N, C-alpha and C positions, 0 to 999 in steps of 0.2 A: 504494500500500500504506500501511497504517497501523501505527504502532508499538503493541504491546500491552505495557502496563506493569502491575506490581503496584500495587494501590491503597494498600497500606500502606507499602512501602519504595521504591517507584518503580523497582525493577529491571526492565530490559527482558526480557520473557518471550518475545517473538517479534515478527514482523511479518507482516501479511497482511490478508485480508478475511474476515469471519465474519458469521454470522447469530446463532448462539449459541455460546458458548465457556465452558467451565469448566476452569480451569488452576490448579494449586497452585504457589505460588512456592517454589523450592528454597532461597532464602535465609531467608525469615522464616516459611514454612509457611502463609501466608494462602491460603485458597481464593478465587480470583477468578472470579466468574461474570459474564460480559459478554453483552450483547445489542446487536445493531445498532440504531441509531436508524431511525426511519421515513424512507425516502428522500423527498427533496423531489420534487414533481411535475416531470416532464420538461419539460413546456411547458404553457402556458395553452391550453385548447381551448375553442372556442365551444360552448356548450350548445345542443342542438337542442330547440327548444320547439314545433316544428311550424308549418306555415303556417296562419294562422287561416282562410283561405278553404277550404282542403282539410279542416280539422277539421270545419267545418260540413257539408260534403258527406258525410264519413264517418259522422257521427251520423245524417244523414238516410237513408243507405243501410242502416245497421243497423236503423233503425226499420221499414223496408220489408220486412225479411227475417222469415219466420215463425219462431217460437220452436223450438228444437231439442227433439226428443222425449225 
Protein backbone atom coordinates (compact mmCIF):
# COMPACT_ATOMS: atom_id res chain seq x y z
CA UNK A 1 0.00 0.00 0.00
CA UNK A 2 0.98 3.58 -0.55
CA UNK A 3 0.43 6.60 1.72
CA UNK A 4 -1.76 9.28 0.15
CA UNK A 5 -0.79 12.74 1.39
CA UNK A 6 -1.98 16.28 0.72
CA UNK A 7 0.22 18.07 -1.80
CA UNK A 8 0.02 21.36 0.13
CA UNK A 9 0.25 20.53 3.86
CA UNK A 10 1.40 16.87 3.62
CA UNK A 11 -1.33 15.58 5.94
CA UNK A 12 -1.92 11.87 5.50
CA UNK A 13 -5.28 11.47 3.75
CA UNK A 14 -5.25 7.71 3.48
CA UNK A 15 -3.40 4.63 2.34
CA UNK A 16 -4.16 2.32 -0.54
CA UNK A 17 -3.88 1.74 -4.26
CA UNK A 18 -5.62 3.85 -6.87
CA UNK A 19 -5.87 4.56 -10.58
CA UNK A 20 -7.53 7.97 -10.19
CA UNK A 21 -8.37 9.71 -6.96
CA UNK A 22 -9.77 13.15 -6.11
CA UNK A 23 -9.79 13.95 -2.40
CA UNK A 24 -10.16 17.22 -0.48
CA UNK A 25 -7.86 17.77 2.48
CA UNK A 26 -9.88 18.47 5.64
CA UNK A 27 -7.01 20.50 7.15
CA UNK A 28 -6.18 23.02 4.40
CA UNK A 29 -9.04 22.52 1.92
CA UNK A 30 -6.78 21.72 -1.06
CA UNK A 31 -8.36 19.49 -3.69
CA UNK A 32 -5.84 16.72 -4.44
CA UNK A 33 -6.26 14.97 -7.80
CA UNK A 34 -3.99 11.95 -8.14
CA UNK A 35 -3.36 9.47 -10.95
CA UNK A 36 -1.37 6.27 -10.83
CA UNK A 37 1.88 6.22 -12.77
CA UNK A 38 2.21 3.84 -15.65
CA UNK A 39 3.31 0.47 -14.35
CA UNK A 40 6.72 -0.79 -15.33
CA UNK A 41 6.72 -3.75 -17.73
CA UNK A 42 6.44 -7.03 -15.83
CA UNK A 43 9.23 -8.66 -17.76
CA UNK A 44 11.20 -8.34 -20.93
CA UNK A 45 9.65 -10.40 -23.65
CA UNK A 46 11.30 -11.47 -26.84
CA UNK A 47 9.64 -9.89 -29.83
CA UNK A 48 8.50 -12.28 -32.50
CA UNK A 49 9.72 -11.16 -35.89
CA UNK A 50 8.90 -14.37 -37.71
CA UNK A 51 11.10 -16.97 -39.28
CA UNK A 52 12.58 -15.59 -42.55
CA UNK A 53 12.28 -18.93 -44.33
CA UNK A 54 8.57 -19.20 -43.54
CA UNK A 55 7.91 -15.56 -44.47
CA UNK A 56 9.18 -16.29 -47.99
CA UNK A 57 6.88 -19.33 -48.27
CA UNK A 58 3.87 -17.33 -47.05
CA UNK A 59 4.34 -14.58 -49.62
CA UNK A 60 4.70 -17.18 -52.36
CA UNK A 61 1.46 -18.91 -51.24
CA UNK A 62 -0.44 -15.61 -51.21
CA UNK A 63 0.65 -14.85 -54.77
CA UNK A 64 -0.66 -18.22 -55.98
CA UNK A 65 -4.18 -17.60 -54.60
CA UNK A 66 -6.75 -15.97 -56.89
CA UNK A 67 -7.99 -12.52 -55.81
CA UNK A 68 -11.18 -12.42 -53.74
CA UNK A 69 -14.34 -11.25 -55.58
